[in-house]
C-alpha positions in Angstrom: 25.1 -7.3 2.4 25.2 -5.6 -1.0 21.6 -5.6 -2.3 20.7 -4.7 -5.9 17.2 -3.3 -5.7 15.1 -3.2 -8.9 11.6 -1.8 -9.6 9.6 -0.5 -12.5 7.4 1.9 -10.5 7.2 5.5 -11.6 4.2 6.7 -9.5 4.3 8.7 -6.3 1.7 6.8 -4.3 1.6 4.0 -1.8 3.9 2.0 -4.1 6.6 4.7 -3.7 6.2 4.7 0.1 6.8 0.9 0.2 9.9 1.2 -2.1 11.4 4.2 -0.2 10.8 2.8 3.2 12.2 -0.6 2.4 15.4 0.9 1.0 15.8 3.2 3.9 15.3 0.4 6.4 17.8 -1.8 4.6 20.3 0.9 4.7 19.6 1.7 8.3 20.5 -2.0 9.1 24.0 -1.5 7.5 23.3 -2.9 4.1 24.5 -1.3 0.9 21.7 -0.8 -1.6 22.0 0.1 -5.3 18.7 1.0 -7.0 17.9 0.3 -10.6 14.6 2.0 -11.6 12.9 4.0 -14.4 14.2 7.5 -15.0 17.8 6.9 -14.0 20.8 5.2 -15.7 21.3 2.3 -13.3 22.7 4.0 -10.2 20.9 5.7 -7.3 19.2 9.0 -7.7 17.6 9.4 -4.3 16.0 7.0 -1.9 14.0 5.1 -4.5 15.9 5.9 -7.6 13.3 8.4 -8.5 14.5 11.5 -6.8 11.0 11.9 -5.4 9.6 15.0 -3.7 7.5 13.2 -1.2 4.1 14.4 -2.5 1.6 11.6 -2.3 -1.3 10.7 -4.5 0.2 11.6 -7.9 -0.4 9.2 -10.8 1.8 8.1 -13.8 0.1 10.6 -16.2 2.6 10.0 -19.0 2.1 6.2 -18.7 -1.7 6.6 -19.0 -1.3 8.9 -22.1 1.0 6.4 -23.7 -1.5 3.5 -23.1 -4.2 5.6 -24.6 -2.3 6.3 -27.8 -1.6 2.7 -28.8 -3.3 -0.7 -29.1 -3.4 -2.6 -25.8 -1.5 -5.6 -27.2 1.3 -3.3 -28.4 1.6 -1.7 -25.0 1.9 -5.1 -23.3 4.6 -6.3 -25.7 6.4 -3.0 -24.9 6.2 -3.8 -21.2 7.8 -7.2 -21.9 10.4 -5.7 -24.2 11.3 -3.3 -21.3 12.6 -6.3 -19.5 15.6 -6.3 -21.9 16.3 -2.5 -21.2 16.1 -3.1 -17.5 18.3 -6.3 -17.8 21.1 -4.3 -19.4 20.9 -1.7 -16.6 20.9 -4.4 -14.0 24.0 -6.1 -15.5 25.8 -2.7 -15.7 25.0 -2.0 -12.1 26.0 -5.5 -11.1 29.4 -5.2 -12.7 30.2 -2.0 -10.8 28.4 -2.9 -7.5 29.1 -6.7 -7.2 25.9 -7.5 -5.2 25.2 -10.4 -3.0 21.5 -10.6 -3.9 18.9 -9.1 -6.2 15.6 -7.8 -4.7 12.9 -7.0 -7.2 9.4 -5.5 -6.8 7.3 -7.7 -9.1 5.5 -6.0 -12.0 3.7 -7.7 -14.9 5.8 -8.7 -17.9 8.9 -7.7 -15.9 11.5 -10.6 -16.2 14.8 -8.7 -16.0 15.4 -9.7 -12.4 15.1 -13.4 -13.3 17.3 -12.9 -16.4 20.0 -11.2 -14.2 19.7 -13.9 -11.6 20.4 -16.6 -14.1 23.3 -14.8 -15.8 24.9 -13.8 -12.5 24.1 -16.9 -10.4 22.7 -14.6 -7.6 19.7 -15.3 -5.4 16.5 -13.4 -6.3 14.0 -12.2 -3.8 10.7 -11.2 -5.5 8.4 -8.9 -3.6 4.7 -9.4 -4.7 2.1 -6.8 -3.9 -0.8 -8.1 -6.1 -1.7 -10.8 -8.5 -1.4 -8.5 -11.5 -2.8 -10.9 -14.1 -6.0 -11.1 -12.1 -6.0 -7.4 -11.3 -5.5 -6.1 -14.8 -7.9 -8.6 -16.2 -10.6 -7.1 -14.1 -9.8 -3.5 -14.5 -8.8 -1.0 -17.2 -10.4 -2.9 -20.0 -8.6 -6.2 -19.3 -5.5 -7.7 -20.9 -5.1 -8.1 -24.7 -2.6 -11.0 -24.2 -3.8 -12.9 -21.2 -2.0 -16.1 -22.1 1.3 -14.2 -22.4 0.6 -12.4 -19.1 -0.1 -15.6 -17.2 3.1 -17.2 -18.7 5.2 -14.2 -17.6 3.7 -14.1 -14.1 4.2 -17.8 -13.5 7.8 -17.6 -14.9 8.7 -14.7 -12.6 7.2 -16.3 -9.5 8.5 -19.8 -10.0 12.0 -18.5 -10.9 12.6 -16.5 -7.8 14.5 -18.0 -4.9 12.0 -16.5 -2.4 8.7 -15.0 -3.2 7.5 -12.4 -0.7 3.7 -11.7 -0.8 2.3 -9.1 1.5 -0.6 -11.3 2.8 -1.4 -15.0 3.3 -4.3 -14.6 0.9 -1.9 -13.4 -1.7 0.4 -16.3 -0.9 -2.4 -18.6 -2.0 -2.2 -17.0 -5.5 1.5 -17.6 -5.6 1.1 -21.2 -4.4 -1.4 -21.8 -7.2 1.3 -21.1 -9.8 3.3 -24.0 -8.5 5.8 -22.1 -6.2 6.9 -24.5 -3.4 5.8 -23.7 0.1 9.3 -23.4 1.3 10.1 -20.6 -1.1 7.1 -18.4 0.0 7.5 -16.0 2.9 4.7 -13.5 3.7 6.0 -10.1 4.6 3.2 -7.5 5.2 3.5 -3.8 4.8 5.0 -1.9 7.7 5.4 1.5 9.2 8.3 3.8 10.0 7.8 4.8 13.6 10.1 7.8 13.4 7.9 9.4 10.7 5.0 9.3 13.1 6.8 10.0 16.4 6.2 13.7 16.3 2.5 13.6 15.5 0.5 15.9 17.7 -2.0 14.8 20.3 -5.5 14.4 18.9 -6.9 17.6 20.4 -4.0 19.7 19.1 -4.3 18.1 15.7 -7.9 19.0 15.6 -7.2 22.5 16.6 -4.7 22.9 13.9 -7.3 21.8 11.3 -10.2 23.9 12.8 -12.0 20.7 14.0 -12.3 21.4 17.7 -15.2 19.7 19.3 -15.8 17.4 16.2 -15.9 13.6 16.2 -13.6 13.1 13.2 -14.1 10.2 10.9 -10.9 9.9 8.8 -9.8 8.2 5.6 -6.3 8.5 4.0 -5.3 7.8 0.4 -6.4 8.1 -3.2 -10.2 7.6 -2.8 -12.0 5.6 -5.5 -15.7 4.7 -6.0 -15.1 1.1 -4.7 -13.7 2.4 -1.3 -17.3 3.0 -0.1 -16.8 6.4 1.3 -20.1 7.4 -0.2 -21.7 5.1 2.4 -20.1 7.1 5.2 -21.5 10.3 3.8 -25.0 8.7 3.5 -24.8 7.5 7.1 -23.8 10.9 8.4 -27.2 12.2 7.0 -29.2 9.7 9.2 -30.3 10.2 12.8 -27.8 7.5 13.9 -24.9 9.8 13.3 -24.1 12.4 16.0 -24.4 15.9 14.7 -20.8 16.7 15.5 -19.4 14.0 13.3 -17.0 15.3 10.6 -15.5 13.3 7.6 -11.9 14.2 6.8 -10.4 12.6 3.6 -6.6 13.0 3.6 -5.9 12.8 0.0 -7.7 13.2 -3.3 -9.2 10.9 -5.9 -11.5 10.6 -9.0 -14.6 10.5 -6.9 -13.9 13.7 -4.9 -16.3 15.8 -6.9 -19.1 13.3 -6.6 -18.6 13.0 -2.9 -18.6 16.7 -2.4 -21.8 17.0 -4.5 -23.3 14.2 -2.4 -22.5 16.0 0.8 -24.0 19.3 -0.6 -27.2 17.5 -1.6 -27.6 16.0 1.9 -26.9 19.3 3.7 -23.5 18.1 4.9 -21.1 20.4 2.9 -19.6 21.8 6.1 -19.0 18.4 7.6 -17.1 16.7 4.7 -13.6 17.9 3.8 -10.8 16.8 1.5 -7.2 17.9 2.0 -6.2 17.2 -1.6 -2.8 15.8 -2.3 -0.5 16.6 0.5 3.2 15.9 1.3 4.0 12.6 3.0 5.4 14.5 6.1 1.9 16.1 6.7 0.1 12.8 6.9 0.7 12.0 10.6 -0.6 15.4 11.8 -3.8 14.8 9.9 -4.3 11.2 10.9 -3.7 12.2 14.5 -7.0 14.1 14.4 -9.0 11.0 13.7 -11.4 9.6 16.2 -12.5 6.8 14.0 -10.2 5.6 11.2 -12.0 4.2 8.1 -11.2 1.3 5.9 -14.7 0.8 4.4 -13.6 -1.7 1.7 -10.4 -3.4 0.7 -8.9 -5.4 -2.1 -9.1 -9.0 -0.9 -5.4 -9.7 -1.1 -3.9 -6.4 -0.1 -1.9 -5.2 2.9 -3.2 -1.6 3.1 -0.6 1.0 4.1 -3.2 3.2 5.5 -4.0 0.5 8.1 -0.5 0.7 9.4 -0.8 4.5 9.8 -4.0 4.0 11.8 -2.4 1.4 14.0 0.8 3.2 14.8 -1.2 6.3 15.9 -3.6 4.3 18.0 -6.9 4.9 16.2 -10.1 3.0 16.6 -10.6 1.3 13.2 -13.7 0.3 11.3 -12.9 -2.3 8.5 -14.5 -5.3 6.8 -13.7 -8.6 8.4 -12.0 -10.0 5.3 -9.3 -12.7 5.6 -6.4 -10.5 4.6 -7.4 -7.8 7.2 -7.9 -10.5 9.9 -4.2 -11.3 9.5 -3.7 -8.0 11.4 -7.0 -7.0 12.9 -9.1 -8.7 15.5 -12.7 -7.8 16.2 -13.2 -5.9 19.5 -9.4 -6.0 20.1 -7.9 -3.4 17.7 -10.9 -2.8 15.4 -14.6 -3.2 14.9 -15.0 -5.5 11.9 -18.2 -5.8 9.8 -19.5 -8.4 7.4 -19.1 -6.7 4.0 -21.9 -8.9 2.6 -24.4 -8.0 5.3 -26.8 -5.2 4.6 -26.0 -2.2 6.8 -23.1 -3.8 8.5 -20.7 -0.9 8.1 -23.3 1.5 9.3 -24.1 -0.5 12.4 -20.5 -0.6 13.6 -20.1 3.1 12.9 -23.3 3.9 14.9 -22.0 1.8 17.8 -18.4 3.2 17.8 -19.4 6.8 17.5 -21.8 6.5 20.5 -19.2 4.8 22.8 -16.2 6.8 23.9 -14.9 3.9 26.0 -15.0 1.5 23.2 -13.0 3.9 21.0 -10.4 4.3 23.6 -10.1 0.5 24.2 -9.7 -0.2 20.5 -7.2 2.6 20.1 -5.0 1.0 22.8 -5.3 -2.4 21.0 -4.4 -0.8 17.7 -1.3 0.9 19.1 -0.1 -2.4 20.7 -0.5 -4.2 17.4 2.6 -2.7 15.8 5.0 -4.2 18.5 3.0 -7.4 18.8 3.3 -8.3 15.0 6.5 -6.3 14.4 4.8 -4.3 11.6 7.8 -2.0 10.9 9.9 -1.5 7.8 13.1 -2.2 9.9 11.5 -5.5 10.9 10.8 -6.3 7.3 14.4 -5.4 6.3 15.7 -7.8 8.9 13.5 -10.6 7.6 14.6 -9.8 4.0 18.2 -9.8 4.9 17.9 -13.2 6.8 16.2 -14.7 3.8 18.9 -13.3 1.5 21.6 -14.9 3.7 19.8 -18.2 3.7 19.6 -18.2 -0.2 23.2 -17.1 -0.7 
């Protein structure tokens, strides 16, 4: 099929991973993909239309600076106006490419995919990774034009031929906007096995990082205060934590300095380390060193990419037993789940897991098997998307 892929994402974080992996997977299945995205004229300038360098954890600094310089309502109206710019680029690409379907990554106030669908008479598949009206209402000072935002979100979701939320929890948000059940298809995040196939064995990975003999607790991603990594550091200072535990944060984040100061204050400076922002290709070699993979907290509707990395490398996982994570994780099968509302729940499962080598090995085997059992791969997602596109066409 000829797939016109549209997104408005300029960041180099987990969003970029999802975009690039889906495009690569669709192409590996024999489909032609034309990308329309920020920073390019309507053709394809690299795997995601961004010409990215693969460095993970960067943010959209220019966007944040722009937002800071203007009233919030003006910025939101500019977001809506961008739909016209993107629509013209989509139409130009469509005239040249003659696509069979439009695939769009949903963003707030982005209606260009819907506009192109109506003009061209093509099916529109809309990937939804978060309920952005809800998310932006709660963070970054809220929305200046909430009624307009709700209108735009509902219009985009109801106008698509298929809406593809990443979890069943998120599908409930889509359903609440009046999208019929038959037009909703949950497609969780996946993993590219090839990118992780050459990861070293755990002992070799530890040796490369100078962590021989350590019990490594690992976290990947852009760490923020709500992630709860401070609770891990606090627990490491208690008698329940083995003295050879070491916390490795693969990434960076706004709370890095606070966590490093916390570790210094608790006498753990030599047992807590941050890699900083690293290249995507380096991630498997770092995650391979984990004995316990940490997901201390989660957005309630998300499908975390880090979780897929933990699973494909067969890591014993600690995570909250939220409904979205239970779509993939099962307590005592491929993870130890804790009640996030229970006092000390996270610390109790950490203590148990760090003291029991056999349990870690059993959970690791269950984690590794999960990828095949649920087909949590980008190629699997590409096949599902292509089948939906054929059905709509």
